[in-house]
PDB file as gemmi writes it, atoms N, CA and C in Angstrom:
CRYST1    1.000    1.000    1.000  90.00  90.00  90.00 P 1                      
ATOM      1  N   MET A   1     126.973 116.944 136.679  1.00  0.00           N  
ATOM      2  CA  MET A   1     127.589 117.054 135.163  1.00  0.00           C  
ATOM      3  C   MET A   1     127.576 115.553 134.484  1.00  0.00           C  
ATOM      4  N   ILE A   2     127.925 114.897 135.986  1.00  0.00           N  
ATOM      5  CA  ILE A   2     128.436 113.729 135.210  1.00  0.00           C  
ATOM      6  C   ILE A   2     126.250 113.113 134.886  1.00  0.00           C  
ATOM      7  N   ILE A   3     125.219 113.379 135.542  1.00  0.00           N  
ATOM      8  CA  ILE A   3     124.126 113.753 135.194  1.00  0.00           C  
ATOM      9  C   ILE A   3     123.653 113.932 133.763  1.00  0.00           C  
ATOM     10  N   LEU A   4     124.704 115.793 133.762  1.00  0.00           N  
ATOM     11  CA  LEU A   4     124.299 115.571 131.491  1.00  0.00           C  
ATOM     12  C   LEU A   4     125.363 114.407 131.094  1.00  0.00           C  
ATOM     13  N   VAL A   5     126.873 113.904 131.513  1.00  0.00           N  
ATOM     14  CA  VAL A   5     127.097 113.548 130.557  1.00  0.00           C  
ATOM     15  C   VAL A   5     126.436 112.237 130.017  1.00  0.00           C  
ATOM     16  N   VAL A   6     125.715 111.853 130.836  1.00  0.00           N  
ATOM     17  CA  VAL A   6     124.948 109.922 131.261  1.00  0.00           C  
ATOM     18  C   VAL A   6     123.544 110.210 130.097  1.00  0.00           C  
ATOM     19  N   ILE A   7     122.912 112.096 130.122  1.00  0.00           N  
ATOM     20  CA  ILE A   7     121.444 112.440 129.053  1.00  0.00           C  
ATOM     21  C   ILE A   7     122.502 111.886 128.126  1.00  0.00           C  
ATOM     22  N   GLY A   8     123.309 112.808 127.632  1.00  0.00           N  
ATOM     23  CA  GLY A   8     123.730 113.169 126.262  1.00  0.00           C  
ATOM     24  C   GLY A   8     123.975 111.690 125.296  1.00  0.00           C  
ATOM     25  N   ILE A   9     125.040 110.303 126.810  1.00  0.00           N  
ATOM     26  CA  ILE A   9     125.313 109.015 126.072  1.00  0.00           C  
ATOM     27  C   ILE A   9     123.862 109.094 126.434  1.00  0.00           C  
ATOM     28  N   LEU A  10     122.505 108.741 126.433  1.00  0.00           N  
ATOM     29  CA  LEU A  10     121.431 107.663 126.322  1.00  0.00           C  
ATOM     30  C   LEU A  10     120.543 108.863 124.896  1.00  0.00           C  
ATOM     31  N   ALA A  11     121.057 109.911 125.150  1.00  0.00           N  
ATOM     32  CA  ALA A  11     120.260 109.912 123.877  1.00  0.00           C  
ATOM     33  C   ALA A  11     121.217 110.734 122.469  1.00  0.00           C  
ATOM     34  N   GLY A  12     121.521 109.813 122.356  1.00  0.00           N  
ATOM     35  CA  GLY A  12     123.270 109.318 121.643  1.00  0.00           C  
ATOM     36  C   GLY A  12     122.941 108.065 121.697  1.00  0.00           C  
ATOM     37  N   LEU A  13     122.219 107.279 121.970  1.00  0.00           N  
ATOM     38  CA  LEU A  13     121.492 105.910 121.366  1.00  0.00           C  
ATOM     39  C   LEU A  13     120.701 105.917 121.067  1.00  0.00           C  
ATOM     40  N   ALA A  14     119.382 107.128 122.166  1.00  0.00           N  
ATOM     41  CA  ALA A  14     117.996 106.841 121.628  1.00  0.00           C  
ATOM     42  C   ALA A  14     117.706 107.292 120.075  1.00  0.00           C  
ATOM     43  N   TYR A  15     118.416 108.509 120.076  1.00  0.00           N  
ATOM     44  CA  TYR A  15     118.005 109.076 118.102  1.00  0.00           C  
ATOM     45  C   TYR A  15     118.159 108.523 117.288  1.00  0.00           C  
ATOM     46  N   PRO A  16     119.171 107.834 116.707  1.00  0.00           N  
ATOM     47  CA  PRO A  16     119.731 106.958 115.810  1.00  0.00           C  
ATOM     48  C   PRO A  16     118.657 105.747 115.863  1.00  0.00           C  
ATOM     49  N   THR A  17     117.501 105.186 117.047  1.00  0.00           N  
ATOM     50  CA  THR A  17     116.622 104.473 117.113  1.00  0.00           C  
ATOM     51  C   THR A  17     115.255 105.336 116.071  1.00  0.00           C  
ATOM     52  N   TYR A  18     114.619 105.996 117.762  1.00  0.00           N  
ATOM     53  CA  TYR A  18     114.019 106.507 116.766  1.00  0.00           C  
ATOM     54  C   TYR A  18     113.755 106.507 115.348  1.00  0.00           C  
ATOM     55  N   THR A  19     114.938 107.304 114.854  1.00  0.00           N  
ATOM     56  CA  THR A  19     114.840 107.994 113.653  1.00  0.00           C  
ATOM     57  C   THR A  19     114.332 106.667 112.683  1.00  0.00           C  
ATOM     58  N   GLU A  20     115.416 104.976 112.695  1.00  0.00           N  
ATOM     59  CA  GLU A  20     115.146 104.849 111.686  1.00  0.00           C  
ATOM     60  C   GLU A  20     113.437 103.978 112.743  1.00  0.00           C  
ATOM     61  N   PHE A  21     112.252 104.462 113.777  1.00  0.00           N  
ATOM     62  CA  PHE A  21     111.519 104.405 113.644  1.00  0.00           C  
ATOM     63  C   PHE A  21     110.536 104.609 113.002  1.00  0.00           C  
ATOM     64  N   VAL A  22     110.931 106.044 112.952  1.00  0.00           N  
ATOM     65  CA  VAL A  22     110.147 106.937 111.975  1.00  0.00           C  
ATOM     66  C   VAL A  22     110.023 106.813 110.627  1.00  0.00           C  
ATOM     67  N   ARG A  23     111.180 106.200 109.856  1.00  0.00           N  
ATOM     68  CA  ARG A  23     112.043 105.881 108.362  1.00  0.00           C  
ATOM     69  C   ARG A  23     110.510 104.485 108.682  1.00  0.00           C  
ATOM     70  N   ARG A  24     110.961 103.843 109.487  1.00  0.00           N  
ATOM     71  CA  ARG A  24     109.929 102.790 108.963  1.00  0.00           C  
ATOM     72  C   ARG A  24     108.904 102.441 108.772  1.00  0.00           C  
ATOM     73  N   GLY A  25     107.603 103.532 109.688  1.00  0.00           N  
ATOM     74  CA  GLY A  25     106.667 104.202 109.843  1.00  0.00           C  
ATOM     75  C   GLY A  25     106.273 104.572 108.286  1.00  0.00           C  
ATOM     76  N   GLN A  26     106.887 105.907 107.909  1.00  0.00           N  
ATOM     77  CA  GLN A  26     107.476 105.888 107.168  1.00  0.00           C  
ATOM     78  C   GLN A  26     106.995 105.375 105.434  1.00  0.00           C  
ATOM     79  N   ARG A  27     107.729 103.522 105.292  1.00  0.00           N  
ATOM     80  CA  ARG A  27     108.425 102.915 104.698  1.00  0.00           C  
ATOM     81  C   ARG A  27     107.177 102.801 104.388  1.00  0.00           C  
ATOM     82  N   ALA A  28     106.381 101.714 106.085  1.00  0.00           N  
ATOM     83  CA  ALA A  28     104.517 101.469 105.596  1.00  0.00           C  
ATOM     84  C   ALA A  28     103.635 102.603 104.807  1.00  0.00           C  
ATOM     85  N   GLU A  29     103.816 103.596 105.241  1.00  0.00           N  
ATOM     86  CA  GLU A  29     102.967 104.945 104.525  1.00  0.00           C  
ATOM     87  C   GLU A  29     103.186 104.639 102.932  1.00  0.00           C  
ATOM     88  N   CYS A  30     104.385 103.919 102.918  1.00  0.00           N  
ATOM     89  CA  CYS A  30     104.186 104.490 100.452  1.00  0.00           C  
ATOM     90  C   CYS A  30     104.145 102.820 100.530  1.00  0.00           C  
ATOM     91  N   ARG A  31     104.387 101.372 101.433  1.00  0.00           N  
ATOM     92  CA  ARG A  31     103.872 100.623 101.351  1.00  0.00           C  
ATOM     93  C   ARG A  31     101.741 100.475 100.098  1.00  0.00           C  
ATOM     94  N   ALA A  32     101.783 101.330 101.365  1.00  0.00           N  
ATOM     95  CA  ALA A  32      99.951 100.872 101.726  1.00  0.00           C  
ATOM     96  C   ALA A  32      99.453 101.278 100.559  1.00  0.00           C  
ATOM     97  N   ALA A  33     100.460 103.081 100.251  1.00  0.00           N  
ATOM     98  CA  ALA A  33      99.509 103.249  99.091  1.00  0.00           C  
ATOM     99  C   ALA A  33      99.803 102.976  98.334  1.00  0.00           C  
ATOM    100  N   LEU A  34     100.668 102.368  97.927  1.00  0.00           N  
ATOM    101  CA  LEU A  34     101.324 101.882  95.877  1.00  0.00           C  
ATOM    102  C   LEU A  34     101.035 100.565  96.376  1.00  0.00           C  
ATOM    103  N   SER A  35     100.076  99.731  97.615  1.00  0.00           N  
ATOM    104  CA  SER A  35      99.029  99.504  96.574  1.00  0.00           C  
ATOM    105  C   SER A  35      98.001  99.761  96.270  1.00  0.00           C  
ATOM    106  N   ALA A  36      97.538 100.508  96.949  1.00  0.00           N  
ATOM    107  CA  ALA A  36      95.669 101.147  97.099  1.00  0.00           C  
ATOM    108  C   ALA A  36      96.088 102.192  95.412  1.00  0.00           C  
ATOM    109  N   ALA A  37      97.019 102.437  94.913  1.00  0.00           N  
ATOM    110  CA  ALA A  37      97.154 102.981  93.549  1.00  0.00           C  
ATOM    111  C   ALA A  37      97.125 102.236  92.381  1.00  0.00           C  
ATOM    112  N   LEU A  38      98.166 100.830  93.253  1.00  0.00           N  
ATOM    113  CA  LEU A  38      97.676  99.689  92.189  1.00  0.00           C  
ATOM    114  C   LEU A  38      96.532  99.144  92.372  1.00  0.00           C  
ATOM    115  N   GLN A  39      95.329  98.495  93.016  1.00  0.00           N  
ATOM    116  CA  GLN A  39      94.638  98.825  93.155  1.00  0.00           C  
ATOM    117  C   GLN A  39      93.994  99.756  91.943  1.00  0.00           C  
ATOM    118  N   ALA A  40      93.906 100.122  92.277  1.00  0.00           N  
ATOM    119  CA  ALA A  40      92.899 101.681  91.295  1.00  0.00           C  
ATOM    120  C   ALA A  40      93.274 101.781  90.456  1.00  0.00           C  
ATOM    121  N   GLN A  41      94.679 101.063  89.774  1.00  0.00           N  
ATOM    122  CA  GLN A  41      94.893 101.124  88.511  1.00  0.00           C  
ATOM    123  C   GLN A  41      94.084  99.856  87.917  1.00  0.00           C  
ATOM    124  N   GLU A  42      94.345  99.184  88.828  1.00  0.00           N  
ATOM    125  CA  GLU A  42      93.274  97.262  88.724  1.00  0.00           C  
ATOM    126  C   GLU A  42      91.557  97.686  88.047  1.00  0.00           C  
ATOM    127  N   ARG A  43      91.238  98.246  88.933  1.00  0.00           N  
ATOM    128  CA  ARG A  43      89.717  99.505  89.037  1.00  0.00           C  
ATOM    129  C   ARG A  43      89.584 100.120  87.405  1.00  0.00           C  
ATOM    130  N   TYR A  44      90.122 100.569  87.358  1.00  0.00           N  
ATOM    131  CA  TYR A  44      91.197 101.185  86.104  1.00  0.00           C  
ATOM    132  C   TYR A  44      90.399 100.038  85.309  1.00  0.00           C  
ATOM    133  N   TYR A  45      91.681  99.790  84.607  1.00  0.00           N  
ATOM    134  CA  TYR A  45      91.490  98.248  84.026  1.00  0.00           C  
ATOM    135  C   TYR A  45      90.617  97.611  84.052  1.00  0.00           C  
ATOM    136  N   THR A  46      89.470  96.636  85.072  1.00  0.00           N  
ATOM    137  CA  THR A  46      88.084  96.447  84.248  1.00  0.00           C  
ATOM    138  C   THR A  46      87.467  97.304  83.539  1.00  0.00           C  
ATOM    139  N   THR A  47      87.456  98.731  83.802  1.00  0.00           N  
ATOM    140  CA  THR A  47      86.514  98.952  83.163  1.00  0.00           C  
ATOM    141  C   THR A  47      86.926  99.848  81.988  1.00  0.00           C  
ATOM    142  N   ASN A  48      88.461 100.009  81.940  1.00  0.00           N  
ATOM    143  CA  ASN A  48      88.348 100.593  80.813  1.00  0.00           C  
ATOM    144  C   ASN A  48      89.267  99.792  79.615  1.00  0.00           C  
ATOM    145  N   THR A  49      89.332  97.676  79.641  1.00  0.00           N  
ATOM    146  CA  THR A  49      90.520  97.402  78.768  1.00  0.00           C  
ATOM    147  C   THR A  49      91.698  98.101  79.147  1.00  0.00           C  
ATOM    148  N   THR A  50      92.619  98.666  79.766  1.00  0.00           N  
ATOM    149  CA  THR A  50      93.197  99.755  79.334  1.00  0.00           C  
ATOM    150  C   THR A  50      94.017 100.447  81.257  1.00  0.00           C  
ATOM    151  N   TYR A  51      95.505 100.561  81.399  1.00  0.00           N  
ATOM    152  CA  TYR A  51      95.325 101.263  82.647  1.00  0.00           C  
ATOM    153  C   TYR A  51      96.261 102.133  81.797  1.00  0.00           C  
ATOM    154  N   THR A  52      95.959 103.818  83.426  1.00  0.00           N  
ATOM    155  CA  THR A  52      96.454 104.834  82.355  1.00  0.00           C  
ATOM    156  C   THR A  52      97.458 105.627  83.563  1.00  0.00           C  
ATOM    157  N   THR A  53      98.608 106.147  83.084  1.00  0.00           N  
ATOM    158  CA  THR A  53     100.558 106.784  83.440  1.00  0.00           C  
ATOM    159  C   THR A  53      98.821 107.779  85.115  1.00  0.00           C  
ATOM    160  N   ASP A  54      98.603 108.466  84.073  1.00  0.00           N  
ATOM    161  CA  ASP A  54      97.164 109.439  85.130  1.00  0.00           C  
ATOM    162  C   ASP A  54      96.497 108.346  86.300  1.00  0.00           C  
ATOM    163  N   LEU A  55      97.045 109.024  88.063  1.00  0.00           N  
ATOM    164  CA  LEU A  55      96.893 108.182  88.732  1.00  0.00           C  
ATOM    165  C   LEU A  55      95.618 109.189  88.905  1.00  0.00           C  
ATOM    166  N   GLY A  56      95.146 110.011  89.189  1.00  0.00           N  
ATOM    167  CA  GLY A  56      93.843 110.627  89.245  1.00  0.00           C  
ATOM    168  C   GLY A  56      92.838 109.989  88.388  1.00  0.00           C  
ATOM    169  N   VAL A  57      93.514 109.463  86.982  1.00  0.00           N  
ATOM    170  CA  VAL A  57      92.220 109.603  86.302  1.00  0.00           C  
ATOM    171  C   VAL A  57      91.320 107.874  86.692  1.00  0.00           C  
ATOM    172  N   ALA A  58      92.445 107.350  87.470  1.00  0.00           N  
ATOM    173  CA  ALA A  58      92.054 106.320  88.057  1.00  0.00           C  
ATOM    174  C   ALA A  58      91.411 106.533  89.318  1.00  0.00           C  
ATOM    175  N   GLY A  59      91.374 108.128  89.895  1.00  0.00           N  
ATOM    176  CA  GLY A  59      90.567 107.737  91.111  1.00  0.00           C  
ATOM    177  C   GLY A  59      91.707 107.649  91.812  1.00  0.00           C  
ATOM    178  N   TYR A  60      92.696 107.847  92.557  1.00  0.00           N  
ATOM    179  CA  TYR A  60      94.019 108.308  93.138  1.00  0.00           C  
ATOM    180  C   TYR A  60      94.788 109.302  93.250  1.00  0.00           C  
ATOM    181  N   LYS A  61      95.373 108.806  93.769  1.00  0.00           N  
ATOM    182  CA  LYS A  61      95.905 110.554  94.044  1.00  0.00           C  
ATOM    183  C   LYS A  61      98.017 109.933  93.762  1.00  0.00           C  
ATOM    184  N   THR A  62      98.628 111.462  94.368  1.00  0.00           N  
ATOM    185  CA  THR A  62      99.839 111.761  93.530  1.00  0.00           C  
ATOM    186  C   THR A  62     100.157 111.427  95.184  1.00  0.00           C  
ATOM    187  N   TYR A  63      99.795 111.085  95.691  1.00  0.00           N  
ATOM    188  CA  TYR A  63     101.079 111.399  97.533  1.00  0.00           C  
ATOM    189  C   TYR A  63     100.593 110.171  98.574  1.00  0.00           C  
ATOM    190  N   SER A  64     101.174 109.318  98.990  1.00  0.00           N  
ATOM    191  CA  SER A  64     100.734 109.158 100.180  1.00  0.00           C  
ATOM    192  C   SER A  64      99.408 108.842 101.120  1.00  0.00           C  
ATOM    193  N   GLY A  65      99.926 109.870 101.894  1.00  0.00           N  
ATOM    194  CA  GLY A  65      98.769 110.819 103.494  1.00  0.00           C  
ATOM    195  C   GLY A  65      97.630 111.293 102.683  1.00  0.00           C  
ATOM    196  N   ASP A  66      97.880 111.797 104.065  1.00  0.00           N  
ATOM    197  CA  ASP A  66      95.994 112.666 103.726  1.00  0.00           C  
ATOM    198  C   ASP A  66      95.961 114.040 103.329  1.00  0.00           C  
ATOM    199  N   ASN A  67      97.638 114.639 102.620  1.00  0.00           N  
ATOM    200  CA  ASN A  67      97.632 115.229 101.890  1.00  0.00           C  
ATOM    201  C   ASN A  67      99.697 115.646 101.914  1.00  0.00           C  
ATOM    202  N   ALA A  68      99.711 116.162 100.523  1.00  0.00           N  
ATOM    203  CA  ALA A  68     101.248 116.305  99.934  1.00  0.00           C  
ATOM    204  C   ALA A  68     101.977 117.142 100.690  1.00  0.00           C  
ATOM    205  N   ALA A  69     101.529 117.943 102.078  1.00  0.00           N  
ATOM    206  CA  ALA A  69     102.610 118.799 102.627  1.00  0.00           C  
ATOM    207  C   ALA A  69     103.094 117.620 103.240  1.00  0.00           C  
ATOM    208  N   VAL A  70     102.704 116.574 103.641  1.00  0.00           N  
ATOM    209  CA  VAL A  70     102.990 115.889 104.992  1.00  0.00           C  
ATOM    210  C   VAL A  70     102.729 114.437 104.582  1.00  0.00           C  
ATOM    211  N   SER A  71     102.794 114.182 103.627  1.00  0.00           N  
ATOM    212  CA  SER A  71     103.622 112.516 102.436  1.00  0.00           C  
ATOM    213  C   SER A  71     104.839 112.085 102.849  1.00  0.00           C  
ATOM    214  N   ALA A  72     104.484 111.385 103.091  1.00  0.00           N  
ATOM    215  CA  ALA A  72     106.375 110.596 102.796  1.00  0.00           C  
ATOM    216  C   ALA A  72     106.636 109.811 101.752  1.00  0.00           C  
ATOM    217  N   CYS A  73     105.866 109.903 100.431  1.00  0.00           N  
ATOM    218  CA  CYS A  73     105.967 109.584  99.861  1.00  0.00           C  
ATOM    219  C   CYS A  73     105.040 110.167  98.406  1.00  0.00           C  
ATOM    220  N   THR A  74     105.701 109.996  97.382  1.00  0.00           N  
ATOM    221  CA  THR A  74     104.886 110.415  95.845  1.00  0.00           C  
ATOM    222  C   THR A  74     104.238 109.659  95.204  1.00  0.00           C  
ATOM    223  N   LEU A  75     103.614 109.836  94.234  1.00  0.00           N  
ATOM    224  CA  LEU A  75     103.351 107.958  93.502  1.00  0.00           C  
ATOM    225  C   LEU A  75     103.388 108.615  92.082  1.00  0.00           C  
ATOM    226  N   SER A  76     103.770 107.833  91.381  1.00  0.00           N  
ATOM    227  CA  SER A  76     103.583 108.740  90.188  1.00  0.00           C  
ATOM    228  C   SER A  76     103.551 107.029  89.053  1.00  0.00           C  
ATOM    229  N   ALA A  77     103.779 107.123  88.014  1.00  0.00           N  
ATOM    230  CA  ALA A  77     102.441 105.321  87.431  1.00  0.00           C  
ATOM    231  C   ALA A  77     103.556 106.095  86.275  1.00  0.00           C  
ATOM    232  N   ALA A  78     103.583 104.296  84.965  1.00  0.00           N  
ATOM    233  CA  ALA A  78     104.308 104.536  83.552  1.00  0.00           C  
ATOM    234  C   ALA A  78     103.982 103.443  82.949  1.00  0.00           C  
ATOM    235  N   ALA A  79     104.052 103.706  81.592  1.00  0.00           N  
ATOM    236  CA  ALA A  79     104.058 102.281  81.308  1.00  0.00           C  
ATOM    237  C   ALA A  79     105.140 101.127  80.987  1.00  0.00           C  
ATOM    238  N   CYS A  80     105.024  99.873  81.349  1.00  0.00           N  
ATOM    239  CA  CYS A  80     106.153  99.066  81.553  1.00  0.00           C  
ATOM    240  C   CYS A  80     106.498  98.990  80.095  1.00  0.00           C  
ATOM    241  N   GLY A  81     107.420  97.595  79.395  1.00  0.00           N  
ATOM    242  CA  GLY A  81     107.845  97.865  78.620  1.00  0.00           C  
ATOM    243  C   GLY A  81     106.744  97.216  77.218  1.00  0.00           C  
ATOM    244  N   THR A  82     106.070  96.394  77.736  1.00  0.00           N  
ATOM    245  CA  THR A  82     105.217  96.069  76.943  1.00  0.00           C  
ATOM    246  C   THR A  82     103.463  96.849  76.562  1.00  0.00           C  
ATOM    247  N   GLY A  83     103.842  97.608  77.567  1.00  0.00           N  
ATOM    248  CA  GLY A  83     102.862  98.599  76.636  1.00  0.00           C  
ATOM    249  C   GLY A  83     101.726  99.113  78.265  1.00  0.00           C  
ATOM    250  N   ILE A  84     100.898 100.224  78.188  1.00  0.00           N  
ATOM    251  CA  ILE A  84      99.936 100.413  78.739  1.00  0.00           C  
ATOM    252  C   ILE A  84      98.877  99.901  78.719  1.00  0.00           C  
ATOM    253  N   THR A  85      98.620  99.011  77.785  1.00  0.00           N  
ATOM    254  CA  THR A  85      97.236  97.831  78.001  1.00  0.00           C  
ATOM    255  C   THR A  85      97.065  96.890  78.320  1.00  0.00           C  
ATOM    256  N   ALA A  86      98.742  96.421  78.524  1.00  0.00           N  
ATOM    257  CA  ALA A  86      98.763  95.556  79.167  1.00  0.00           C  
ATOM    258  C   ALA A  86     100.161  95.411  80.825  1.00  0.00           C  
ATOM    259  N   CYS A  87      99.566  96.653  81.118  1.00  0.00           N  
ATOM    260  CA  CYS A  87     100.649  96.659  81.922  1.00  0.00           C  
ATOM    261  C   CYS A  87     101.811  98.467  82.441  1.00  0.00           C  
ATOM    262  N   VAL A  88     100.583  98.160  84.122  1.00  0.00           N  
ATOM    263  CA  VAL A  88     101.583  99.766  84.193  1.00  0.00           C  
ATOM    264  C   VAL A  88     102.271  99.471  85.490  1.00  0.00           C  
ATOM    265  N   ALA A  89     103.594 100.097  85.619  1.00  0.00           N  
ATOM    266  CA  ALA A  89     104.504 100.047  86.615  1.00  0.00           C  
ATOM    267  C   ALA A  89     104.229 101.002  88.189  1.00  0.00           C  
ATOM    268  N   VAL A  90     103.804 101.432  89.109  1.00  0.00           N  
ATOM    269  CA  VAL A  90     104.164 102.672  90.063  1.00  0.00           C  
ATOM    270  C   VAL A  90     104.773 102.837  90.256  1.00  0.00           C  
ATOM    271  N   THR A  91     105.398 103.946  90.767  1.00  0.00           N  
ATOM    272  CA  THR A  91     106.831 104.850  91.072  1.00  0.00           C  
ATOM    273  C   THR A  91     106.581 105.224  92.661  1.00  0.00           C  
ATOM    274  N   SER A  92     107.281 104.897  93.434  1.00  0.00           N  
ATOM    275  CA  SER A  92     107.181 105.577  95.158  1.00  0.00           C  
ATOM    276  C   SER A  92     108.161 106.391  95.486  1.00  0.00           C  
ATOM    277  N   GLN A  93     108.158 107.431  95.507  1.00  0.00           N  
ATOM    278  CA  GLN A  93     109.682 108.686  95.640  1.00  0.00           C  
ATOM    279  C   GLN A  93     109.831 109.242  97.411  1.00  0.00           C  
ATOM    280  N   THR A  94     109.866 108.572  98.107  1.00  0.00           N  
ATOM    281  CA  THR A  94     110.246 109.074 100.035  1.00  0.00           C  
ATOM    282  C   THR A  94     110.468 111.072  99.528  1.00  0.00           C  
ATOM    283  N   GLN A  95     109.873 111.156 100.302  1.00  0.00           N  
ATOM    284  CA  GLN A  95     109.886 113.128 100.610  1.00  0.00           C  
ATOM    285  C   GLN A  95     110.832 112.987 101.703  1.00  0.00           C  
ATOM    286  N   LYS A  96     110.565 111.667 102.448  1.00  0.00           N  
ATOM    287  CA  LYS A  96     111.361 112.428 104.057  1.00  0.00           C  
ATOM    288  C   LYS A  96     112.303 111.631 103.848  1.00  0.00           C  
ATOM    289  N   GLY A  97     113.922 111.522 103.216  1.00  0.00           N  
ATOM    290  CA  GLY A  97     115.316 110.900 103.001  1.00  0.00           C  
ATOM    291  C   GLY A  97     115.098 110.054 103.928  1.00  0.00           C  
ATOM    292  N   ASP A  98     114.986 108.426 103.166  1.00  0.00           N  
ATOM    293  CA  ASP A  98     115.392 107.803 102.896  1.00  0.00           C  
ATOM    294  C   ASP A  98     116.509 107.832 102.223  1.00  0.00           C  
ATOM    295  N   PRO A  99     117.464 106.983 103.009  1.00  0.00           N  
ATOM    296  CA  PRO A  99     118.555 106.160 102.450  1.00  0.00           C  
ATOM    297  C   PRO A  99     118.612 105.799 101.856  1.00  0.00           C  
ATOM    298  N   ASP A 100     117.863 104.575 102.914  1.00  0.00           N  
ATOM    299  CA  ASP A 100     117.543 102.671 102.112  1.00  0.00           C  
ATOM    300  C   ASP A 100     116.377 102.139 100.846  1.00  0.00           C  
ATOM    301  N   CYS A 101     115.886 103.304 100.936  1.00  0.00           N  
ATOM    302  CA  CYS A 101     114.743 102.892 100.424  1.00  0.00           C  
ATOM    303  C   CYS A 101     113.752 104.301  99.930  1.00  0.00           C  
ATOM    304  N   PRO A 102     115.238 104.938  98.558  1.00  0.00           N  
ATOM    305  CA  PRO A 102     114.614 106.349  97.902  1.00  0.00           C  
ATOM    306  C   PRO A 102     113.391 106.280  96.808  1.00  0.00           C  
ATOM    307  N   THR A 103     113.823 105.040  96.351  1.00  0.00           N  
ATOM    308  CA  THR A 103     111.650 104.520  95.457  1.00  0.00           C  
ATOM    309  C   THR A 103     111.735 103.712  95.458  1.00  0.00           C  
ATOM    310  N   TYR A 104     110.596 103.084  95.118  1.00  0.00           N  
ATOM    311  CA  TYR A 104     110.284 101.495  94.895  1.00  0.00           C  
ATOM    312  C   TYR A 104     109.381 102.167  93.796  1.00  0.00           C  
ATOM    313  N   THR A 105     110.135 100.631  93.203  1.00  0.00           N  
ATOM    314  CA  THR A 105     108.958  99.756  91.949  1.00  0.00           C  
ATOM    315  C   THR A 105     107.966  99.046  91.743  1.00  0.00           C  
ATOM    316  N   LEU A 106     106.989  98.737  91.275  1.00  0.00           N  
ATOM    317  CA  LEU A 106     106.205  97.719  91.520  1.00  0.00           C  
ATOM    318  C   LEU A 106     105.130  98.166  90.651  1.00  0.00           C  
ATOM    319  N   ASP A 107     105.583  96.819  89.600  1.00  0.00           N  
ATOM    320  CA  ASP A 107     103.632  96.724  88.446  1.00  0.00           C  
ATOM    321  C   ASP A 107     103.200  95.989  88.193  1.00  0.00           C  
ATOM    322  N   THR A 108     102.376  96.017  87.737  1.00  0.00           N  
ATOM    323  CA  THR A 108     101.257  95.565  87.664  1.00  0.00           C  
ATOM    324  C   THR A 108     101.332  93.133  87.604  1.00  0.00           C  
ATOM    325  N   THR A 109     102.080  93.496  86.896  1.00  0.00           N  
ATOM    326  CA  THR A 109     102.340  91.621  87.052  1.00  0.00           C  
ATOM    327  C   THR A 109     103.294  90.842  88.237  1.00  0.00           C  
ATOM    328  N   ASN A 110     103.835  91.976  88.837  1.00  0.00           N  
ATOM    329  CA  ASN A 110     103.780  91.777  90.651  1.00  0.00           C  
ATOM    330  C   ASN A 110     105.364  91.639  90.209  1.00  0.00           C  
ATOM    331  N   THR A 111     105.893  92.099  89.482  1.00  0.00           N  
ATOM    332  CA  THR A 111     107.671  92.720  89.628  1.00  0.00           C  
ATOM    333  C   THR A 111     108.063  94.118  89.983  1.00  0.00           C  
ATOM    334  N   ARG A 112     109.317  93.925  90.840  1.00  0.00           N  
ATOM    335  CA  ARG A 112     109.829  94.858  91.491  1.00  0.00           C  
ATOM    336  C   ARG A 112     111.217  94.821  91.484  1.00  0.00           C  
ATOM    337  N   ASN A 113     111.224  96.748  91.441  1.00  0.00           N  
ATOM    338  CA  ASN A 113     112.551  96.492  91.210  1.00  0.00           C  
ATOM    339  C   ASN A 113     113.628  96.168  92.132  1.00  0.00           C  
ATOM    340  N   THR A 114     114.942  95.967  92.203  1.00  0.00           N  
ATOM    341  CA  THR A 114     115.975  94.585  93.688  1.00  0.00           C  
ATOM    342  C   THR A 114     115.258  96.298  94.664  1.00  0.00           C  
ATOM    343  N   VAL A 115     115.536  97.571  94.432  1.00  0.00           N  
ATOM    344  CA  VAL A 115     115.076  98.046  96.506  1.00  0.00           C  
ATOM    345  C   VAL A 115     113.626  98.300  96.709  1.00  0.00           C  
ATOM    346  N   ALA A 116     112.921  97.576  95.901  1.00  0.00           N  
ATOM    347  CA  ALA A 116     111.721  96.723  96.324  1.00  0.00           C  
ATOM    348  C   ALA A 116     111.537  96.154  97.084  1.00  0.00           C  
ATOM    349  N   THR A 117     112.296  95.122  96.838  1.00  0.00           N  
ATOM    350  CA  THR A 117     111.860  93.873  97.247  1.00  0.00           C  
ATOM    351  C   THR A 117     112.628  93.759  98.512  1.00  0.00           C  
ATOM    352  N   LYS A 118     113.763  94.593  98.715  1.00  0.00           N  
ATOM    353  CA  LYS A 118     114.889  94.799  99.562  1.00  0.00           C  
ATOM    354  C   LYS A 118     113.268  95.833 100.518  1.00  0.00           C  
ATOM    355  N   CYS A 119     112.916  97.155 100.500  1.00  0.00           N  
ATOM    356  CA  CYS A 119     111.736  98.482 100.482  1.00  0.00           C  
ATOM    357  C   CYS A 119     110.396  97.615 101.548  1.00  0.00           C  
ATOM    358  N   LEU A 120     109.453  96.720  99.736  1.00  0.00           N  
ATOM    359  CA  LEU A 120     108.838  95.986 100.349  1.00  0.00           C  
ATOM    360  C   LEU A 120     107.922  94.727 101.673  1.00  0.00           C  
ATOM    361  N   ARG A 121     109.050  95.321 102.382  1.00  0.00           N  
ATOM    362  CA  ARG A 121     108.772  93.486 103.492  1.00  0.00           C  
ATOM    363  C   ARG A 121     108.458  94.423 104.929  1.00  0.00           C  
TER     364      ARG A 121                                                      
END                                                                             
């Protein structure tokens, strides 16, 4: 009986640590996808002298992983306040329920939302 109690205590301590490591991995996946999407936007801008809100046209996908079913986040693009020809903001929306970093946005002028400042480290 004592062995079961000890195993229960160890499992109770290990599970929150494990879930935090999984969330960190998912955040890293989203950060990489966000950076890649912004790079695709810059390549698109080089040839078209404007950004686009359609990531597919810019040569990038709207999810972070190998396919949409297993990706950690989805991506979307929108024009900044100055207009699509001057700036585009890419937003990452987590799919796996990260309470600390549900969405974060980065634009082509390197402006971040307040959540992104914390989550993009």
